[in-house]
C-alpha positions in Angstrom: 0.1 -0.3 0.5 1.4 3.4 -0.7 2.1 5.4 1.5 0.2 9.0 0.9 2.8 12.4 1.8 1.3 14.2 5.0 2.7 17.7 5.1 2.4 17.5 8.9 4.2 14.4 9.5 7.0 15.7 7.1 6.9 18.9 9.1 7.8 17.1 12.7 9.9 14.4 11.1 11.7 17.2 9.6 11.6 19.6 13.0 12.8 16.8 14.9 15.7 16.2 13.3 17.0 19.7 12.7 16.3 20.1 16.8 18.4 16.3 17.7 20.5 16.7 15.0 21.1 20.1 16.4 21.2 19.3 20.5 23.5 16.7 20.1 26.0 19.3 18.0 25.6 21.2 21.1 25.9 18.3 23.5 28.7 17.0 22.2 30.5 20.4 22.1 29.6 21.1 25.7 31.2 17.3 26.2 34.6 18.2 24.4 34.3 21.8 25.8 34.6 19.8 29.3 37.0 18.0 28.6 39.5 20.9 26.9 38.4 22.6 30.6 40.4 19.7 32.5 43.2 19.4 30.2 43.6 22.6 30.6 42.9 22.9 34.7 45.4 19.7 34.5 48.1 21.7 32.4 48.2 24.6 35.0 48.7 22.2 37.9 51.4 20.8 36.5 53.0 23.7 35.2 52.0 26.0 38.3 53.2 22.7 40.2 56.5 22.1 38.3 58.1 25.9 38.8 56.8 25.7 42.8 57.8 22.5 44.0 62.0 22.4 44.9 63.6 19.3 43.5 65.8 16.8 45.7 69.6 17.5 46.0 71.6 17.0 42.8 68.4 17.5 41.1 66.7 14.3 42.0 62.9 14.0 41.3 60.1 15.1 43.3 57.8 12.5 44.0 54.6 13.5 45.5 51.6 10.8 45.3 50.7 10.0 41.8 52.6 13.5 40.9 56.4 13.3 39.5 58.6 16.8 38.9 62.0 15.9 37.5 64.6 17.2 35.8 65.4 14.6 33.3 63.3 12.3 31.0 64.7 9.3 32.6 64.4 10.3 35.9 60.3 9.9 35.1 58.5 6.6 36.3 58.6 4.0 33.3 54.8 3.7 32.2 55.3 8.0 31.0 59.1 6.7 29.0 56.9 3.7 27.8 53.7 5.5 26.2 55.7 8.7 25.2 58.5 9.8 23.4 60.9 12.6 25.1 61.6 14.5 21.3 58.0 14.3 20.4 56.9 16.6 23.3 56.4 19.8 22.6 57.2 22.6 25.3 54.6 23.8 28.0 51.9 21.2 25.9 50.2 18.4 27.9 50.5 15.4 26.1 48.5 12.4 27.6 47.2 8.3 27.4 43.8 7.2 28.5 42.3 3.9 28.6 39.2 4.0 26.9 36.5 7.1 27.0 35.3 8.1 30.5 31.7 8.2 29.5 30.0 5.2 31.4 32.7 3.9 33.5 36.0 5.3 34.4 39.1 4.2 32.3 41.7 1.1 34.0 44.5 4.1 33.7 45.7 7.4 32.9 49.3 8.9 31.6 49.6 12.7 32.1 53.4 14.5 30.9 54.3 18.0 30.3 57.5 19.6 29.2 57.8 23.0 31.0 60.5 25.3 29.5 60.9 29.0 31.2 63.7 30.4 29.8 67.1 28.2 30.6 65.1 26.4 33.3 63.5 22.7 32.3 61.2 20.4 34.5 58.8 17.4 33.1 55.9 16.5 35.1 54.2 13.5 34.8 50.9 11.5 36.3 50.0 8.6 36.7 46.6 7.7 37.6 46.7 3.2 37.8 43.9 0.6 39.0 41.4 3.2 38.6 38.4 1.0 37.7 37.4 -0.3 41.1 33.8 -1.2 39.6 32.0 -0.7 36.9 30.4 2.8 38.1 31.5 5.9 39.3 31.5 4.0 43.1 27.5 5.7 43.0 28.4 9.1 41.4 27.7 10.5 38.2 30.3 11.8 36.4 30.0 15.6 35.6 30.0 15.6 31.8 27.0 12.9 32.4 25.2 15.9 33.3 25.7 17.6 30.0 24.7 14.3 28.0 21.3 14.7 30.2 21.2 17.8 29.6 21.0 17.8 25.7 18.5 14.3 26.2 15.8 16.1 28.7 16.6 19.2 25.9 15.4 17.2 23.1 12.3 15.8 24.7 11.3 19.0 25.5 11.7 20.2 21.7 9.7 17.5 21.1 7.3 17.8 23.3 7.0 21.8 22.1 7.0 21.0 18.4 4.1 18.3 18.9 1.6 20.4 20.8 2.5 23.6 18.2 1.9 21.3 15.6 -1.8 20.4 16.9 -2.1 24.3 17.7 -1.0 24.9 14.0 -2.6 21.5 12.7 -6.5 22.1 14.3 -7.4 25.6 13.1 -6.0 23.4 9.2 -8.6 21.1 10.5 -11.5 24.0 10.7 -10.5 24.8 7.6 -10.4 21.8 5.6 -13.6 20.7 7.3 -15.9 24.4 6.7 -14.5 23.7 2.8 -15.7 20.6 2.9 -19.0 20.9 4.2 -19.4 24.2 2.0 -22.7 24.8 0.7 -24.8 27.3 -1.3 -26.1 29.6 1.7 -22.7 29.1 3.2 -21.0 30.6 0.8 -23.5 34.0 1.4 -21.7 33.6 5.0 -18.6 35.4 5.8 -15.8 33.7 6.0 -15.1 32.0 10.2 -12.2 33.1 12.3 -9.3 30.4 11.4 -6.5 32.0 13.8 -4.2 32.4 11.7 -3.9 35.2 9.0 -2.4 32.7 6.0 -5.6 30.8 7.1 -8.1 32.9 7.0 -7.0 34.3 3.4 -6.9 30.9 2.2 -10.6 30.5 3.2 -11.4 34.0 1.7 -9.9 32.6 -1.8 -12.1 29.3 -1.3 -15.5 31.0 -0.6 -14.4 33.3 -3.6 -13.6 31.1 -6.1 -16.6 28.4 -5.6 -18.7 31.3 -5.0 -17.4 32.3 -8.8 -18.0 28.4 -9.4 -21.8 28.7 -8.0 -22.1 31.6 -10.3 -21.2 30.4 -12.8 -23.3 26.9 -12.3 -26.6 28.9 -12.1 -25.6 31.3 -14.8 -25.7 28.0 -16.5 -29.1 26.4 -14.9 -31.1 30.0 -16.2 -29.4 29.5 -19.6 -30.9 25.9 -19.3 -34.6 26.8 -17.7 -34.2 30.6 -20.3 -33.5 28.2 -23.6 -36.3 25.4 -22.7 -39.1 28.1 -22.1 -37.9 30.3 -24.8 -37.8 27.7 -27.3 -40.9 26.1 -27.1 -42.6 28.2 -29.0 -40.6 28.4 -32.6 -40.2 24.3 -32.3 -43.6 24.0 -31.8 -44.3 26.9 -34.3 -41.8 24.3 -37.0 -43.8 21.0 -35.9 -47.0 22.3 -37.0 -46.4 24.2 -40.2 -43.6 21.3 -40.9 -47.0 18.4 -40.9 -48.8 21.3 -42.2 -46.1 21.8 -44.9 -46.4 17.6 -45.3 -50.6 17.3 -45.9 -50.2 20.5 -48.5 -47.2 18.6 -50.5 -49.4 15.5 -50.3 -52.6 17.0 -51.4 -51.0 19.3 -53.8 -51.9 22.3 -52.7 -50.6 25.4 -54.9 -47.1 26.0 -54.2 -48.2 29.8 -53.5 -49.9 28.6 -50.2 -46.9 26.2 -49.4 -44.5 28.6 -49.8 -46.2 30.9 -46.9 -46.1 27.9 -44.5 -42.6 27.5 -46.1 -41.9 31.1 -44.6 -43.3 30.2 -41.3 -40.9 27.4 -40.6 -37.9 29.6 -41.3 -38.8 33.0 -39.4 -39.0 30.3 -36.6 -35.6 28.7 -37.1 -34.5 32.4 -37.7 -36.3 33.2 -34.3 -34.2 30.3 -32.0 -31.6 31.4 -33.2 -32.0 35.0 -32.2 -33.4 33.8 -28.6 -30.5 31.3 -28.2 -28.1 34.2 -29.1 -30.1 36.7 -27.0 -29.7 34.0 -24.0 -25.7 33.2 -24.6 -25.7 37.3 -24.2 -28.1 37.9 -21.0 -26.1 34.1 -19.5 -22.4 36.4 -20.1 -23.9 39.5 -18.6 -21.5 41.5 -21.9 -20.5 45.1 -21.3 -21.9 45.0 -24.9 -25.4 45.9 -26.5 -27.4 44.2 -29.1 -27.7 45.6 -32.0 -31.0 47.3 -32.9 -32.6 48.0 -36.4 -35.5 50.2 -37.5 -38.5 47.3 -36.0 -42.4 47.8 -36.5 -43.4 46.6 -32.4 -46.9 46.5 -34.0 -45.8 43.9 -36.7 -43.9 42.0 -34.6 -46.5 41.5 -32.1 -49.2 40.7 -35.0 -46.6 37.9 -36.2 -46.0 36.2 -32.2 -49.8 36.4 -31.4 -50.3 34.2 -34.2 -47.1 31.8 -33.5 -48.7 31.9 -29.7 -52.6 31.4 -29.9 -52.5 27.7 -30.2 -52.1 28.3 -26.6 -56.0 29.5 -26.7 -57.6 25.9 -28.2 -60.3 24.6 -26.9 -60.9 27.9 -24.5 -63.9 30.3 -24.9 -61.2 33.1 -25.1 -61.8 35.9 -27.3 -58.5 38.2 -28.6 -58.3 42.2 -29.2 -55.9 42.7 -31.0 -54.7 46.5 -32.2 -52.0 47.7 -33.4 -49.9 50.8 -35.3 -47.8 50.9 -38.0 -45.4 53.1 -35.9 -40.7 52.1 -36.0 -38.4 52.7 -33.5 -34.6 51.5 -33.2 -34.8 48.4 -30.6 -33.0 45.0 -30.2 -35.3 42.7 -32.2 -34.5 39.6 -30.4 -35.2 41.5 -27.0 -38.6 42.7 -27.6 -39.1 39.3 -29.0 -39.1 37.8 -25.8 -40.3 40.4 -23.5 -43.4 40.3 -25.9 -43.6 37.0 -26.2 -43.4 36.1 -22.6 -46.3 38.4 -21.7 -49.1 37.3 -24.4 -48.0 33.8 -23.3 -48.7 34.1 -19.9 -51.9 36.0 -20.5 -52.5 32.8 -22.7 -51.7 30.3 -20.7 -53.6 32.1 -17.7 -56.9 33.0 -19.2 -59.8 30.4 -19.2 -62.7 32.0 -20.2 -62.7 35.9 -21.1 -61.2 37.6 -23.2 -57.0 38.9 -23.8 -56.8 43.1 -24.9 -52.9 43.6 -26.6 -52.9 47.6 -27.7 -50.0 48.9 -29.2 -49.4 52.5 -29.6 -45.9 53.3 -30.6 -43.5 52.4 -28.4 -46.0 50.6 -25.6 -47.7 47.8 -25.0 -50.9 47.0 -22.7 -52.1 43.8 -22.3 -54.7 43.1 -20.1 -56.9 39.5 -19.5 -59.8 39.1 -18.4 -60.8 36.0 -16.4 -64.9 35.3 -16.9 -65.9 33.9 -13.5 -62.6 32.7 -12.1 -60.5 34.6 -10.0 -57.0 35.9 -11.2 -54.5 36.4 -8.7 -50.9 36.8 -8.9 -49.9 33.5 -7.2 -51.1 31.8 -10.4 -50.2 34.2 -13.1 -46.7 32.0 -14.4 -44.1 34.2 -11.6 -41.4 31.8 -13.3 -38.7 31.7 -16.2 -41.1 33.3 -18.4 -41.6 36.4 -16.1 -38.3 36.5 -14.8 -36.5 36.3 -17.8 -38.8 39.5 -19.0 -38.0 41.3 -15.7 -34.0 40.9 -16.4 -34.5 42.0 -19.7 -36.5 45.5 -19.1 -34.4 46.5 -16.0 -31.3 45.9 -17.7 -32.8 47.9 -20.8 -34.1 50.6 -18.4 -38.0 50.1 -20.6 -40.3 50.7 -18.6 -42.8 48.2 -16.8 -46.1 48.5 -14.8 -48.6 45.9 -13.6 -51.6 46.0 -12.2 -54.3 43.7 -10.5 -57.5 43.2 -9.4 -59.7 40.3 -9.1 -60.8 39.6 -12.6 -58.3 41.3 -14.6 -54.5 41.9 -14.7 -53.5 44.1 -17.5 -49.0 44.6 -17.7 -47.9 47.6 -19.4 -44.2 48.3 -21.3 -43.1 50.7 -22.6 -39.5 50.8 -25.0 -38.1 53.8 -24.3 -34.8 55.1 -26.2 
């Protein structure tokens, strides 16, 4: 099984290795300084004793316990002469031979010799320590340098504990950030980012929230586009299918070509309508800053076409339509006007079960009133869905005038396509 890399484990191992190595080096340095200090102390002692104590008659060697002071090399103890070479001695420098490293138990022996030179006066000082290892321990006492090593081990342990505490202190907000990011939903994206104690984590959380918010907005735009597209394309698709079936029957019955071409024109116009609607919805979905191209448009003629295309919604209903338009022209984006007018007329046709619908166009103004005879008309059942939502977005985007008037038996919508 492959072990996945973990920042936490990597950080812990790296810091433990660095801390242990650093403390180990410092401990070894301290032990080395301890032994160096011992050597310096012994050098000073041998030097002071050699110059302070007087030799015997005829410069005979002086013996004081384990210390020997002599004027010639030959007067030093035999172990000193066997383990050292006189010619290799450096004046005023201590030379030593120790059996082993005195860390766990004392050495078996230790030989120290020093050649002291002051002017023309030469003295040899030697210290012979033998039979030190009476047992394997320091007679119940620990050597001083052992405390240095013990201090180093305690320092490593303390560093490890501090490192674990610090890691947990850091890991806790990271875990909270992970759980927060994992549980983000649409509602939480709109709420402020929690405080994760560290500014870096707060910045990362804000970046995550903003990124997911952008993705969520893109998803919502795509969903709206699909909803708008499926809603708006129903009419031209229905027109295309209906007129295609009609054209097939006309061909089979050999209806005059003039009438067949009229049906074909309606199919072609429905195709252009689908293209315009798709481009308009894409433009609206992407929220592009550029405006759609405008053209000189007869609002009345466009209203008549749309009413004719949507008249199938009144099949089987006792509903009369009163259509009144003029020949006024205006420079407007046709596709946007088509969406607005079609949605308003569709909404009126769909929610009028019995009665009449008045569609009145004057200049840039269109009024649509649907009268439901015997059926209460309420705001809840007038189709406030994709159609009117899209209509309101387009009207608000272009700053057109939009007004609704409602009572128990009628619903009036008024739109003015301002310049």
